[in-house]
C-alpha positions as CSV (number, residue, x, y, z in Angstrom):
1,M,-2.0,19.1,-4.7
2,I,-5.1,17.2,-6.0
3,E,-8.4,18.8,-7.1
4,I,-11.0,16.3,-8.5
5,S,-14.1,18.3,-9.7
6,D,-17.4,16.9,-10.8
7,V,-15.6,13.8,-12.3
8,S,-17.5,11.0,-14.0
9,K,-15.9,8.0,-15.7
10,V,-17.9,5.7,-18.0
11,Y,-16.5,2.3,-19.5
12,R,-18.4,1.0,-22.6
13,T,-18.5,-2.9,-22.6
14,A,-20.4,-5.3,-24.9
15,H,-23.0,-5.4,-22.0
16,G,-23.6,-1.6,-21.9
17,E,-22.1,1.1,-20.0
18,V,-20.4,0.9,-16.7
19,R,-20.4,4.1,-14.6
20,A,-17.2,3.6,-12.5
21,L,-17.2,7.2,-11.1
22,D,-20.4,9.3,-10.8
23,D,-20.0,13.1,-10.1
24,V,-17.0,12.8,-7.7
25,T,-15.5,15.9,-6.2
26,L,-12.6,15.5,-3.8
27,A,-9.6,17.6,-2.8
28,I,-6.4,16.2,-1.1
29,N,-3.7,18.4,0.3
30,E,0.1,18.2,-0.5
31,G,1.6,15.9,2.2
32,E,-1.6,14.1,3.2
33,F,-2.2,10.4,3.5
34,V,-5.6,9.5,2.2
35,A,-7.2,6.1,2.1
36,L,-9.9,5.2,-0.5
37,K,-12.2,2.5,1.0
38,G,-14.9,0.4,-0.5
39,H,-15.9,-2.9,-1.9
40,S,-14.8,-4.1,-5.3
41,G,-16.3,-2.2,-8.0
42,S,-16.6,1.0,-5.8
43,G,-14.4,3.1,-8.1
44,K,-11.3,3.0,-6.1
45,S,-9.0,1.8,-8.9
46,T,-10.6,3.8,-11.5
47,L,-10.0,7.1,-9.3
48,L,-6.2,6.1,-8.9
49,A,-6.0,5.6,-12.6
50,L,-7.4,9.2,-13.2
51,L,-5.0,10.6,-10.7
52,G,-2.0,9.0,-12.5
53,G,-3.2,10.0,-15.9
54,L,-3.7,6.2,-16.8
55,A,-7.2,7.1,-17.8
56,L,-9.2,10.3,-18.6
57,P,-12.5,11.4,-17.1
58,N,-15.5,11.6,-19.4
59,I,-16.8,14.5,-17.5
60,G,-15.1,16.9,-15.0
61,S,-11.5,17.8,-14.3
62,V,-8.6,16.2,-12.5
63,S,-5.7,18.5,-11.4
64,V,-2.5,16.9,-9.8
65,A,0.5,19.1,-8.8
66,G,-0.7,21.9,-10.9
67,H,-1.4,19.8,-14.0
68,D,-4.9,19.3,-15.7
69,V,-4.3,15.8,-16.3
70,G,-7.3,15.6,-18.7
71,N,-5.8,18.2,-21.2
72,L,-2.4,16.5,-21.4
73,S,-1.6,14.6,-24.5
74,S,-0.3,11.1,-24.2
75,S,3.2,12.0,-24.2
76,E,2.8,14.9,-21.7
77,R,0.8,12.4,-19.4
78,A,3.8,10.1,-19.6
79,R,6.1,12.8,-18.6
80,F,3.8,13.9,-15.8
81,R,3.8,10.4,-14.3
82,G,7.5,10.1,-14.6
83,E,8.0,13.4,-12.8
84,N,5.3,13.2,-10.2
85,V,3.8,9.8,-9.7
86,G,5.0,6.5,-8.1
87,F,2.7,3.5,-8.5
88,V,2.4,0.4,-6.2
89,F,0.1,-2.3,-7.3
90,Q,-1.4,-5.6,-5.7
91,M,0.1,-7.8,-8.5
92,F,3.4,-6.1,-8.5
93,H,3.9,-6.0,-12.1
94,L,7.5,-7.0,-12.2
95,L,9.1,-8.1,-15.5
96,P,9.9,-11.7,-15.1
97,Y,13.1,-11.6,-17.5
98,L,14.8,-8.8,-15.5
99,N,16.5,-9.2,-12.3
100,V,15.6,-7.1,-9.2
101,L,17.8,-4.0,-9.9
102,D,16.9,-3.9,-13.5
103,N,13.2,-4.2,-12.5
104,V,13.7,-1.0,-10.3
105,L,15.5,0.9,-13.1
106,V,12.7,0.4,-15.6
107,A,11.1,3.3,-13.9
108,S,14.0,5.6,-14.6
109,T,13.1,8.7,-16.6
110,S,16.6,10.5,-16.7
111,G,19.7,9.9,-18.5
112,A,21.9,9.7,-15.5
113,R,22.2,5.9,-15.5
114,A,24.9,5.6,-13.0
115,A,23.2,7.9,-10.5
116,N,19.9,6.1,-11.0
117,R,21.7,2.7,-10.4
118,D,23.2,4.0,-7.3
119,Y,19.9,5.2,-6.0
120,A,18.1,2.0,-7.0
121,T,20.7,0.1,-5.1
122,A,20.4,2.3,-2.1
123,L,16.6,1.8,-2.1
124,L,16.8,-2.0,-2.3
125,T,19.3,-1.9,0.5
126,E,16.8,0.2,2.6
127,F,14.1,-2.3,2.0
128,G,16.5,-5.3,3.0
129,M,16.9,-6.6,-0.5
130,E,20.7,-6.1,-0.9
131,E,21.1,-9.9,-1.2
132,R,18.6,-10.1,-3.8
133,I,19.6,-7.7,-6.4
134,T,20.6,-10.2,-9.0
135,H,17.7,-12.6,-8.5
136,R,14.6,-12.6,-10.8
137,P,10.9,-12.1,-9.5
138,G,10.3,-15.8,-9.7
139,Q,13.0,-16.5,-7.1
140,L,11.4,-14.1,-4.6
141,S,8.6,-14.3,-2.0
142,A,5.4,-12.1,-2.4
143,G,6.8,-9.7,0.3
144,E,10.1,-9.3,-1.5
145,R,8.4,-8.7,-4.9
146,Q,6.3,-6.0,-3.2
147,R,9.4,-4.4,-1.9
148,V,11.0,-4.4,-5.4
149,A,7.8,-2.6,-6.6
150,M,8.0,-0.1,-3.8
151,A,11.7,0.7,-4.6
152,R,10.7,1.0,-8.2
153,A,7.9,3.4,-7.4
154,L,10.3,5.6,-5.3
155,L,13.0,5.7,-7.9
156,N,12.1,9.1,-9.5
157,R,11.6,10.6,-6.1
158,P,7.7,11.2,-6.7
159,K,5.6,13.8,-5.0
160,L,2.6,11.4,-5.1
161,L,2.4,7.8,-4.3
162,L,-0.6,5.9,-5.7
163,A,-1.1,2.5,-4.1
164,D,-3.8,0.0,-5.3
165,E,-4.4,-2.7,-2.6
166,P,-0.7,-3.0,-2.0
167,T,-1.1,-5.4,0.9
168,G,-3.9,-7.7,-0.9
169,N,-1.3,-10.5,-1.7
170,L,0.8,-10.4,1.5
171,D,0.7,-12.3,4.6
172,E,0.2,-10.2,7.9
173,K,4.0,-9.7,8.7
174,N,4.7,-8.5,5.1
175,A,1.6,-6.4,5.0
176,V,2.7,-4.6,8.2
177,A,6.2,-3.9,6.7
178,M,4.6,-2.5,3.4
179,L,2.4,-0.1,5.3
180,D,5.4,0.9,7.5
181,F,7.1,1.9,4.2
182,L,4.2,3.9,3.1
183,V,4.1,5.7,6.4
184,G,7.7,6.3,6.3
185,F,7.3,8.1,2.7
186,H,4.3,10.1,4.1
187,Q,6.4,11.4,7.1
188,Q,9.2,12.6,4.7
189,G,6.5,14.8,3.1
190,G,5.1,12.5,0.3
191,T,1.5,12.6,-0.5
192,I,-0.3,9.2,-0.6
193,V,-3.6,7.9,-2.0
194,L,-4.2,4.3,-1.0
195,A,-7.1,2.1,-2.4
196,T,-7.9,-0.6,0.0
197,H,-10.7,-2.7,1.6
198,D,-8.5,-3.6,4.5
199,D,-9.5,-1.7,7.8
200,R,-5.9,-2.2,9.0
201,A,-4.4,-0.5,6.1
202,A,-7.0,2.2,5.9
203,E,-6.4,3.1,9.7
204,R,-2.8,4.0,8.9
205,A,-4.1,7.1,6.8
206,E,-4.9,10.6,8.1
207,R,-8.3,10.6,6.2
208,I,-10.5,7.8,4.9
209,V,-12.7,8.5,2.0
210,E,-15.4,5.8,1.5
211,L,-16.7,5.0,-2.0
212,S,-19.8,3.2,-3.0
213,A,-21.1,2.7,-6.5
214,G,-18.7,5.3,-8.0
215,K,-19.8,7.9,-5.5
216,V,-18.1,9.6,-2.4
217,V,-20.3,8.6,0.5
218,S,-18.5,9.4,3.7
219,P,-15.2,11.3,4.0
220,V,-14.0,10.4,7.5
221,T,-11.1,12.0,9.4
222,T,-9.0,9.5,11.2
223,G,-6.5,11.9,13.0
């Protein structure tokens, strides 16, 4: 499913170069649930960005679902994301001027608008948001906003779900609910890469890969 080979990523800033990833090699099987664990600045978010085609490696190759992501054009990467990848972020990234249903439909990549609307409604109902479909993000709690973001991530039935600190802004009850949703996606055969510094979140994964200063320092199997 995922093959990362000898990957380095360097960002150039006004203060010099920042090596976010340093010669990383990692394989993740289809249907696996992997947690990337490490302190802020360890390279977790950068690695997710590379897997989703939001950034490109300076050195090395990133292959996801048979696609050499680094060799795709900008439009090809957008199509790759729409067909293969769902994103869940700590900050939700909902559009404040759209209601809940339309925020989910933003992710739609096909022309079957009616079918997409029906599926979006079904997802929101599954996440207990059927009473909030016409509400805007500012009218929702943090847990509700994250459920909307999860529905949006699943709209195109992705093969791979990338979750970047998805419980970071949630209280314990909502964090547990979000992790349960992720586990449900995994149990249905989906592949998950979760970036987190939360031990409770990482323990839900099958495997923990620890990053430090842009390097993989200890791949750990959790069972």
